[in-house]
VOGU-3710 file (C-alpha; in Angstrom, 3 decimals, decimal comma):
1> magrditegr> -0,197/69,949/210,373  2,336/67,135/209,669  5,955/68,286/209,037  8,082/67,689/205,937  9,588/64,103/205,687  13,337/64,098/204,638  12,324/62,429/201,610  10,642/65,270/200,378  14,070/67,228/200,602  14,206/70,946/202,286
11> atravavdig> 12,227/73,750/202,200  15,048/75,795/200,642  16,230/73,431/198,104  15,273/70,607/195,912  16,066/66,904/196,506  18,291/66,728/193,683  20,223/69,175/195,356  20,439/67,063/198,630  21,342/63,687/196,749  24,221/65,602/194,898
21> lvtgtsvwqn> 22,555/65,390/191,290  23,498/68,997/190,861  23,684/70,458/187,165  25,590/73,382/185,844  28,572/73,054/188,334  31,158/70,395/188,913  32,169/71,659/192,586  30,249/71,487/195,829  29,477/74,149/198,614  28,550/72,900/202,098
31> tdvaydtaig> 25,491/74,312/203,511  23,288/72,918/206,046  25,184/69,291/205,787  28,758/68,849/206,842  30,019/66,398/203,980  33,695/65,713/204,069  34,221/65,465/200,242  32,841/65,754/196,758  33,752/64,339/193,529  32,453/65,901/190,487
41> gmpfiyaisd> 29,897/68,142/192,519  28,640/64,934/194,283  29,044/65,188/198,029  30,148/62,176/200,249  30,722/61,646/204,160  34,095/59,417/204,585  33,832/55,958/205,846  37,611/56,033/207,185  38,342/53,363/209,684  41,503/51,477/210,560
51> nrpyirqtap> 40,128/48,656/207,890  39,527/51,169/205,627  42,185/53,755/205,278  42,524/56,732/203,219  45,727/55,823/201,074  47,609/58,640/198,853  50,516/57,691/196,870  52,575/58,869/193,845  51,002/57,198/190,549  53,594/55,126/188,412
61> yrkeqfdnqt> 55,350/57,460/185,720  57,309/55,423/183,736  56,652/52,333/181,642  58,822/49,309/181,116  60,826/49,830/177,947  63,520/48,135/175,857  66,434/49,224/174,010  65,605/49,240/170,045  67,369/52,597/169,167  70,132/53,004/166,695
71> epgeqsltgw> 72,336/54,066/169,325  72,690/51,644/172,174  71,484/52,674/175,582  69,098/55,166/174,459  66,084/53,936/176,572  65,430/54,761/179,952  66,402/51,629/181,428  68,002/53,063/184,531  65,846/56,069/185,307  67,828/58,474/182,752
81> wirsqssfhd> 66,550/59,601/179,328  69,901/59,574/177,562  70,860/60,611/173,954  74,065/60,107/172,265  76,109/60,574/169,199  79,323/58,814/167,950  79,614/60,497/164,706  78,595/63,442/162,561  79,720/62,468/158,901  75,841/62,872/157,899
91> gtgiefydpa> 76,462/66,665/158,004  74,343/69,623/159,314  70,923/70,753/158,478  68,786/69,535/161,203  66,889/71,537/163,753  66,228/68,679/166,262  67,989/65,695/166,838  65,158/62,944/166,892  66,546/59,928/165,400  63,913/57,775/166,308
101> iipgegtfrf> 61,268/59,478/164,052  62,867/58,226/160,566  65,047/55,319/161,513  68,488/55,922/159,820  67,702/59,680/159,174  69,541/62,183/161,294  71,328/59,735/163,469  74,909/61,227/162,435  73,325/64,902/161,388  73,664/68,122/163,651
111> kdsravdvwe> 72,676/71,605/163,526  75,379/73,892/162,841  79,296/73,640/162,831  81,973/76,215/161,965  85,768/75,633/161,015  85,687/72,097/161,873  85,983/68,725/159,687  83,138/66,409/160,465  83,673/64,047/157,466  85,563/61,199/158,923
121> qgqvtllnnt> 83,344/58,764/160,757  83,671/58,967/164,404  85,518/62,093/164,849  85,483/65,979/164,495  88,876/67,857/164,266  89,830/71,590/163,286  90,157/72,559/159,587  93,061/74,018/158,209  93,395/77,932/158,731  93,514/80,521/155,720
131> asthyttgpi> 95,752/83,195/154,787  94,902/86,236/152,983  97,583/86,850/150,179  96,033/89,545/147,610  93,035/91,943/147,398  90,217/92,151/145,052  88,443/95,046/143,487  85,390/94,382/141,844  82,176/94,208/143,177  78,967/92,644/142,059
141> asngramqha> 78,244/93,501/138,519  75,014/95,288/138,068  73,851/92,587/136,016  74,048/90,360/139,185  77,304/88,370/138,075  80,363/87,882/140,095  83,675/89,644/138,935  86,073/87,192/140,202  86,757/83,836/138,682  89,406/81,259/139,689
151> rsikwsgtng> 90,919/78,426/137,795  93,223/75,709/139,130  96,584/75,538/136,942  100,012/74,736/137,237  102,863/76,532/135,220  106,641/75,926/135,309  106,352/73,289/138,266  103,987/76,013/140,234  100,949/75,201/141,544  98,317/77,783/141,847
161> vlfldeydvd> 95,322/79,074/140,476  94,554/81,799/137,400  92,511/84,391/139,177  90,321/87,052/136,955  89,359/90,375/138,776  87,519/92,547/135,942  90,427/94,076/134,650  93,218/91,958/136,102  94,181/88,489/136,002  96,972/87,298/138,141
171> kiavdgtvth> 98,401/83,961/138,654  98,736/83,382/142,406  100,790/80,531/143,504  99,948/78,508/146,318  102,648/80,103/148,606  100,844/83,153/147,940  102,996/84,864/145,381  101,364/86,948/142,697  102,735/87,153/138,885  100,449/89,520/136,811
181> fidynagtdd> 99,132/87,789/133,741  97,012/90,456/132,309  96,772/94,233/133,556  94,199/96,287/131,826  93,710/99,769/132,688  90,523/100,757/134,347  89,083/103,964/132,397  91,201/103,111/129,440  90,660/99,256/128,439  87,902/97,204/128,884
191> kvfaicddgt> 87,238/94,275/131,165  88,213/90,965/130,618  84,731/89,340/130,819  85,484/85,597/130,784  88,573/83,262/130,616  89,332/79,643/130,495  92,203/77,768/129,928  93,178/73,932/128,108  95,834/73,411/130,881  98,804/75,112/128,858
201> taywvtndtg> 97,094/78,325/127,291  94,380/80,969/128,557  91,759/82,391/126,624  89,904/85,485/127,240  87,346/87,447/125,533  87,117/91,522/125,793  86,560/94,235/123,602  88,920/95,754/121,255  90,534/98,934/122,648  90,445/100,339/118,979
211> psgklevnkk> 87,374/102,851/117,840  85,610/99,802/116,691  84,704/98,684/120,046  84,284/94,897/118,822  84,440/91,795/120,444  87,954/90,392/120,656  89,146/86,794/121,947  92,781/86,444/122,781  95,321/83,778/124,221  98,377/83,737/126,035
221> vltgteatta> 100,838/80,830/127,459  100,115/80,269/131,154  103,976/80,452/131,879  103,466/84,031/130,687  103,235/87,313/132,482  101,913/90,722/131,658  104,920/91,448/129,723  104,060/88,164/127,430  102,585/89,890/124,232  98,825/88,056/123,749
231> tvmftingit> 97,891/86,515/120,655  94,417/88,138/119,220  92,834/85,022/117,611  89,873/86,956/116,307  87,560/90,014/116,449  83,533/90,063/115,691  82,525/93,477/114,240  79,489/94,668/115,397  79,254/93,311/118,893  80,317/95,078/121,750
241> vtnavmeyvk> 80,430/92,675/124,650  78,577/93,607/128,133  78,549/90,069/129,409  80,356/86,437/128,512  81,383/83,446/129,761  83,641/80,706/128,179  84,768/77,343/129,203  87,065/74,907/127,170  85,187/71,750/127,025  85,444/68,290/124,830
251> drivmaannk> 88,389/69,585/123,083  86,658/73,489/121,925  86,120/76,467/123,324  82,203/77,351/124,162  81,763/80,902/124,486  78,438/82,934/125,157  78,524/86,526/124,519  75,547/88,763/125,288  73,068/86,731/123,557  74,900/84,592/121,292
261> iyefassast> 76,761/81,515/121,882  79,746/80,435/119,781  81,984/77,191/119,667  85,719/77,346/118,125  89,019/75,445/118,549  91,873/76,618/120,365  93,785/77,382/117,313  91,148/79,501/115,768  92,018/82,589/113,814  88,883/83,542/112,258
271> sptavythgd> 85,449/84,623/113,756  82,775/81,730/114,074  79,185/81,970/113,572  77,052/81,902/116,313  75,587/78,632/116,781  72,674/79,880/118,981  70,984/83,358/119,265  69,015/83,844/122,080  65,560/85,856/121,305  66,302/88,048/124,404
281> ndiiftsvta> 68,710/90,411/124,033  68,737/90,974/127,835  69,620/87,142/128,604  72,762/86,980/130,787  74,559/83,711/130,437  76,382/82,743/133,579  78,042/79,195/133,055  79,235/76,458/130,641  79,825/72,801/131,590  79,556/69,423/129,667
291> sgtaiyvagy> 78,551/65,606/130,488  79,386/62,795/128,321  76,940/63,624/125,416  76,212/67,159/125,680  77,219/70,726/126,265  75,138/72,781/128,784  74,999/76,824/128,994  72,921/78,276/132,179  71,743/81,738/131,983  68,755/83,976/133,231
301> sgvqsmifkf> 66,627/86,730/132,058  64,811/88,462/134,924  63,515/86,208/137,491  63,326/83,429/134,774  66,370/80,943/134,934  67,243/77,873/132,657  69,724/75,541/131,287  69,896/75,016/127,634  71,388/71,492/126,278  73,399/71,310/122,865
311> vlntstgamp> 73,904/67,707/121,632  76,944/66,608/119,877  76,462/65,815/116,196  78,887/64,835/113,280  78,505/63,273/109,744  81,849/63,045/108,188  84,098/61,608/111,199  85,536/65,318/112,035  85,359/66,900/115,442  81,496/66,986/116,029
321> sltsaitaae> 79,738/70,223/116,042  77,035/71,740/118,481  73,486/71,287/117,379  70,507/73,824/118,272  69,810/74,396/121,895  67,236/72,466/124,137  65,906/73,648/127,014  67,013/71,122/129,718  65,839/72,654/132,744  64,057/75,470/134,246
331> mptgevihki> 64,275/77,121/137,651  61,393/77,656/139,714  60,551/81,619/139,043  62,786/83,955/141,092  65,727/81,406/141,412  68,895/82,274/139,477  71,237/80,096/138,399  75,141/81,352/138,560  77,001/78,141/138,289  76,681/74,653/136,829
341> syylgymlig> 79,353/72,160/137,235  79,249/68,222/136,117  81,176/65,889/138,324  80,695/62,360/138,948  77,629/61,896/137,096  75,834/64,852/138,879  75,466/68,415/137,650  75,589/70,390/140,609  73,665/73,746/140,037  74,408/77,103/142,097
351> tnkgvraalv> 71,795/79,705/142,246  70,645/82,748/144,268  68,788/80,358/146,987  71,397/77,960/147,417  72,655/74,467/145,877  70,912/71,795/143,900  71,996/68,464/142,450  70,969/67,163/139,075  71,138/63,580/137,747  72,060/63,355/134,120
361> dgngsitygp> 71,120/60,465/132,035  72,767/58,817/128,942  71,071/61,373/126,720  72,143/64,278/128,604  68,816/65,131/129,938  68,702/66,220/133,647  66,536/65,731/136,604  67,156/68,005/139,315  66,180/67,816/143,188  65,374/70,125/146,214
371> livetsqpcy> 67,894/72,576/147,485  70,553/70,651/149,150  71,215/73,706/151,315  69,574/77,451/151,367  72,443/79,979/151,500  72,400/83,466/152,564  73,948/84,422/149,291  74,378/82,982/145,993  76,745/80,197/145,240  79,027/81,357/142,645
381> dfafrdkyaw> 81,414/78,826/142,207  82,695/74,797/142,551  85,626/72,846/143,172  86,030/69,412/143,422  88,281/66,780/145,096  87,845/62,994/145,264  83,923/62,659/146,429  83,618/66,030/147,628  82,296/69,286/146,239  83,291/72,822/147,985
391> catgvdgegg> 80,820/75,617/146,931  81,634/79,561/147,207  78,397/80,542/149,306  80,090/82,311/152,308  79,759/80,679/155,795  76,879/82,752/157,951  77,470/85,840/155,890  81,264/85,613/156,106  83,781/84,589/153,745  83,928/80,956/153,435
401> virinlgndl> 82,680/77,811/151,736  80,626/75,005/152,120  81,565/71,146/151,340  79,043/68,618/149,936  79,640/64,738/150,159  78,498/63,702/146,845  79,356/59,857/148,028  76,634/60,439/150,866  73,152/60,904/149,437  70,516/61,154/152,032
411> gnlrfayand> 67,867/60,659/149,401  66,250/62,448/146,876  69,204/64,007/145,410  69,911/65,804/149,015  73,641/65,300/150,134  75,324/65,571/153,188  76,850/69,167/153,557  78,627/71,352/156,265  80,389/74,646/156,373  84,090/74,198/155,558
421> lwldngvtgy> 86,969/76,690/155,531  85,995/80,032/156,878  87,607/83,533/156,752  87,922/84,191/160,748  87,895/88,087/160,639  84,632/88,969/161,669  83,741/91,080/158,749  80,465/90,481/157,045  78,684/92,041/153,916  81,147/90,481/151,563
431> yttacafage> 80,247/87,769/148,997  82,540/84,527/148,414  82,577/84,524/144,370  85,322/81,926/143,527  87,334/78,836/144,848  89,474/76,185/142,814  92,231/74,226/144,082  95,758/75,479/143,750  97,145/73,149/141,043  97,544/69,537/141,768
441> tdrlvfatta> 97,470/70,532/145,608  94,520/69,789/147,921  94,763/73,137/149,192  91,520/75,547/148,514  91,849/79,048/147,337  88,625/81,129/147,674  88,108/84,804/146,933  85,650/87,437/148,650  84,184/90,269/146,484  84,861/93,849/146,891
451> vnrgtitnke> 82,067/95,981/148,323  80,892/99,178/146,490  80,966/102,462/148,555  79,454/104,699/145,702  80,592/107,270/143,561  82,974/110,067/145,301  83,180/113,946/144,877  85,145/117,077/145,777  88,294/115,049/145,426  91,445/116,952/146,723
461> ltsnvatltt> 95,098/115,805/147,725  97,254/118,009/149,611  100,692/116,753/151,205  99,967/113,189/149,542  97,069/112,766/151,915  93,896/112,585/149,709  90,382/113,496/151,053  87,104/112,431/149,469  83,570/113,346/149,838  81,031/110,714/149,292
471> ssahnlavdd> 77,273/111,501/148,456  75,988/109,534/151,240  77,411/107,666/154,314  80,242/105,551/153,252  80,422/102,712/156,010  84,280/102,791/155,860  86,515/102,788/158,904  90,243/103,601/159,900  92,630/100,829/158,076  89,831/99,624/156,019
481> siwvegvdst> 91,363/98,762/152,387  89,985/100,469/149,374  90,220/100,830/145,526  89,910/103,918/143,829  89,217/104,082/140,078  87,856/106,267/137,472  89,417/109,527/138,612  93,051/109,899/137,332  96,694/108,329/137,531  96,929/110,812/140,651
491> fngqysvtaa> 93,960/109,185/142,620  93,420/105,567/141,018  94,796/102,668/143,025  94,743/100,841/146,348  94,895/102,779/149,735  94,323/102,521/153,280  92,094/104,681/155,148  93,586/106,948/157,676  90,412/108,824/158,755  86,793/108,652/158,218
501> ttttfsytka> 83,353/110,287/159,118  79,981/109,755/157,748  80,432/111,606/154,495  84,208/111,927/154,129  87,397/109,623/154,531  91,057/110,125/154,235  93,995/108,141/152,890  97,583/108,556/152,141  99,043/108,177/148,904  101,697/105,843/148,397
511> atnvastavs> 103,753/107,468/145,913  106,043/110,346/146,889  106,168/113,686/145,271  102,568/113,888/144,141  101,758/117,261/143,297  99,018/119,170/144,999  95,885/118,504/142,680  92,116/119,062/142,590  90,124/116,960/140,588  86,535/117,449/139,640
521> sayalvnetg> 85,763/114,282/137,886  82,076/113,840/137,461  82,496/109,783/138,320  84,866/108,061/140,485  84,195/104,626/141,982  85,259/103,729/145,619  85,239/99,833/146,414  86,161/98,179/149,869  88,469/95,481/148,591  88,080/92,050/149,171
531> tiniesngvk> 90,631/89,289/149,700  92,158/86,283/148,040  92,722/83,334/150,622  94,647/80,261/150,554  94,182/77,406/152,745  97,045/76,708/155,231  99,486/73,654/154,754  98,547/72,305/158,055  98,010/74,910/160,405  94,656/74,692/162,271
541> mtdgylqtgy> 92,000/77,260/162,749  92,385/79,017/165,909  89,121/77,487/167,027  85,824/75,683/165,435  82,667/74,551/167,074  79,909/71,866/166,396  76,191/72,267/167,833  74,062/69,280/168,146  70,391/69,469/167,133  67,896/70,291/169,746
551> iryntlepkn> 67,180/67,280/172,126  63,800/66,585/172,875  63,212/62,909/172,970  60,553/62,832/170,763  58,296/64,510/173,098  57,231/68,087/174,092  56,932/67,454/177,855  59,437/69,432/179,903  62,992/67,361/180,892  65,631/68,222/183,351
561> fkrllgrgdf> 68,803/68,137/181,150  71,130/67,119/184,038  74,429/65,442/182,998  76,713/65,518/179,659  79,990/63,719/178,832  82,135/64,256/175,777  84,472/61,871/174,468  87,769/62,520/172,328  91,518/62,788/172,520  92,421/65,795/174,220
571> tygsmtletv> 96,336/65,469/173,964  96,508/68,828/171,841  94,389/71,699/172,472  91,050/71,626/174,309  87,330/71,541/174,145  84,616/73,436/175,835  81,110/72,130/176,522  78,041/74,226/176,693  74,399/73,856/176,784  72,128/75,754/174,216
581> dadgveydli> 68,838/77,106/175,290  65,785/77,329/172,886  66,762/81,372/172,662  70,022/80,541/171,484  71,695/81,432/174,978  74,841/79,538/175,834  76,279/78,321/179,211  79,702/77,099/179,480  80,165/73,783/181,564  83,541/72,455/181,523
591> sydsaispve> 86,540/72,354/179,257  88,547/69,181/178,539  92,463/69,140/177,909  95,570/67,160/178,510  95,038/68,101/182,325  91,436/67,523/182,613  90,202/64,356/181,159  86,550/63,766/180,052  84,428/63,370/182,735  80,806/63,678/183,127
601> vttnqpptsq> 79,613/66,977/184,343  76,353/68,271/185,856  74,327/70,616/183,323  72,801/72,887/185,950  72,191/75,490/183,229  69,679/76,772/182,163  68,433/76,047/185,826  64,955/75,322/184,946  63,284/72,485/183,045  63,121/72,683/179,084
611> eylgykfily> 61,327/71,377/176,491  64,470/70,799/174,345  68,173/71,701/174,833  70,994/71,447/172,591  74,927/71,262/173,038  77,683/73,005/171,753  81,403/71,724/171,657  83,965/74,416/170,788  87,581/73,209/169,781  90,780/75,048/170,507
621> rdgttntqgp> 93,960/74,806/168,701  96,995/73,693/170,536  98,961/76,497/172,066  102,395/75,199/171,226  101,817/73,274/168,122  99,652/75,128/165,472  99,357/72,061/163,303  97,592/70,116/166,298  94,018/70,238/168,321  91,436/67,953/169,774
631> ifkgyqakat> 90,052/65,127/168,561  85,982/65,222/169,497  84,653/61,474/169,148  80,928/61,773/170,580  78,654/62,714/173,365  76,109/61,276/175,857  73,581/63,498/177,560  71,159/62,527/180,448  67,708/63,925/181,529  64,922/62,799/183,387
641> iatprqrtmr> 61,084/63,701/182,825  60,024/67,080/184,306  56,408/66,452/184,128  54,587/66,902/187,423  54,086/63,722/189,024  50,464/62,354/189,477  48,927/60,896/192,429  46,593/58,453/193,148  44,032/58,494/196,163  41,849/55,647/197,665
651> fpvycfdvet> 39,304/56,509/200,147  36,106/55,034/201,366  32,646/56,938/201,812  29,079/56,127/202,887  26,490/55,564/200,547  23,068/55,100/202,071  19,554/56,206/201,630  19,587/58,129/204,671  22,703/59,600/206,403  23,996/61,678/209,117
661> dkynvlvgye> 26,731/64,059/209,165  28,960/64,586/212,270  26,580/67,145/213,581  23,707/64,506/213,578  22,210/66,411/210,481  20,020/64,026/208,523  19,710/63,763/204,562  18,406/61,447/202,330  15,265/59,716/201,112  14,211/56,165/200,095
671> graferlaql> 16,457/55,309/196,674  18,833/58,030/197,012  21,726/55,437/197,651  21,285/53,597/194,431  20,848/56,981/192,383  24,428/58,268/193,774  25,979/55,040/193,022  24,627/54,951/189,199  25,532/58,394/188,656  28,965/57,885/190,115
681> etieqdgdvv> 29,441/54,855/187,905  28,359/57,023/184,767  31,310/59,404/185,460  33,595/56,714/185,954  32,404/55,221/182,596  32,802/58,124/180,446  36,440/58,585/181,842  35,962/62,634/182,179  38,242/64,586/184,219  36,218/66,038/187,044
691> twqdlitges> 37,030/67,951/190,411  37,630/66,141/193,694  37,396/68,300/196,729  38,383/67,487/200,273  35,787/69,501/202,034  37,958/68,991/205,601  41,396/70,371/204,375  40,016/72,478/201,423  42,092/70,706/199,060  40,850/70,440/195,585
701> rqvvieqinf> 42,317/68,813/192,135  41,379/67,887/188,877  40,775/64,014/188,592  39,586/61,040/186,605  37,994/58,108/188,432  40,292/55,016/187,894  37,791/52,588/189,942  34,479/52,276/192,178  34,261/49,414/194,699  30,754/49,158/196,094
711> nratppdrgf> 30,459/46,800/199,124  26,690/46,617/200,438  26,530/46,534/204,039  24,218/47,162/207,126  23,826/50,734/208,045  26,480/51,411/210,865  24,065/52,811/213,505  20,404/54,675/213,750  21,902/57,594/212,086  22,111/55,666/208,748
721> sgyggiieit> 19,418/53,531/207,185  17,758/51,891/204,109  19,583/50,262/201,081  23,333/51,308/200,812  27,304/50,371/201,593  30,425/51,654/201,503  32,190/52,868/198,187  35,783/52,516/197,794  36,909/55,319/195,161  40,132/55,389/193,707
731> irtv> 40,998/58,856/191,725  44,310/59,957/189,898  45,148/63,495/189,716  45,772/64,893/186,139
//
């Protein structure tokens, strides 16, 4: 019987397997025939010779580019990927520094800063320090309102602020001198619920301390003290104030008390009639301001907050009176307004979410924009100078303010902003509740609220040392300043904690010869005191920093961040350069000062390639002259792409109907060569990723076929026959 012809395949497998047209797999495993290579599961025998070499080389990985960035030199013209910034005056608020994504957007912005001034184009310097001059005793009220309010005033040539803190109002001079202006006794008198002034006289609302408990409005000249008798302007029977706000606007005083709104002249001596009564008795009015044509009152009830507009109307030529209220704006549900202020044609709105700006048109209508900044505490107050607004928002959970540049609109009522003055004491948990400039000066005053530590019981005073027990952990520590009220004259006052456990704390009574006393009052309040802080007249913060947005060169590919150069003037103080990885881990690199001029430094930390990286520049005040510090002017960073390099391989293979391997094993049949060539061309045409194998070395890579070049030729010897030739295959790894 005749044997099997090679065109029939082998007894153990089909012809399709012999020609490499396998299905269901992309790899080849040699059995009887010793093939040299395979691609996409198709095996071949190498046709390598001196004239047809096997070539491996690195594939081109960088394309020619031209420099079209806003910052010059940003393209990889010399092998480096470069990123630089020469100014930071567009403020904070970005996570990634990718200025090319939106042209002009983010070019001069950064991720974060503290205690540095970024507002002069082309430089960053340390801000002025602050000094705590007095304490505050009032925590945030149960209705959510702040107990502290500050107003810029000047009296008898002295610049300062008029400062309200629950029961007390003080005049605090720019040098820190405190003059008591109103001293009400906690437990005996009612609070000062709101205060305003017209530049010469202060006006405030409280409750009459008599048995009637009626609303009472008083006034006193700003040159006065606590010893100066106040003038009672009027009282209103039947109204006991629980919440109030008042402001001197458009030659009149507008006051909101409970759910009613009044207007009256500074010379008023009889009680006015309410111009508006809100239907909700629980409404909390929080702020009053005015534009050219209207007066606005903000308030909230539960999670709903709104701004009411009152237009002015007159028919007699006398001072115009307010008309009925119009709802000018409503906040998103859950966003509560604490402060509104009109300045430079904009209304700034401080809420429990942050700060918004609104446009005010000629009719007094307002259109507000998105949140400029989202804050960790509510924005309770604003202060203004030049084109800037300072906002009482705290700085990253600590005491301080942020500054908004109203002269730099980034679009859609979003203005440039950055952290500003900061209370560098490492104490968190306090809210910043008030800010104002000291009279005509440019020195800002801001206050932090007291923190309520709960009620106390089992009060005992022995040998001038008081030990008090709280109903729960009070979180006080030795040297904390506290304010005790609601006990009696023996215990009430400010003290420093001398000992503390989880449930008790002790303090030393300041007065002498106090008799030992046991007090069993059912209610006594302990507040850890806050502070009133005044901006220094030139003394800089000890240190501050600016952190750039993360740099990723508009691609998610990994990079090797290798070089960094800072620019500036380091005659005074010093600056430390750091890298910051994606997890926020910081790595020190180098410090510049008068002895070490700016040099480009290798950034070998973090040690591995990164998708993105940020840079942090820490400025330190001069060790000799505390009014001087370094001037940071910009930086340039360099990186290289860290994507694994691709390789191209070009090699020749035989493609004949019948072939012989190195062991003289025949394989094939008539028509096999063309079928294999067509199949290979199909794989190339699809552009799909396939597996390439070097069956001699055992190497296996994922590749794409870049080129196939088929040269028809005469079979090289008797072991090769039929139609065929040499295929030169060019592949590229992926």
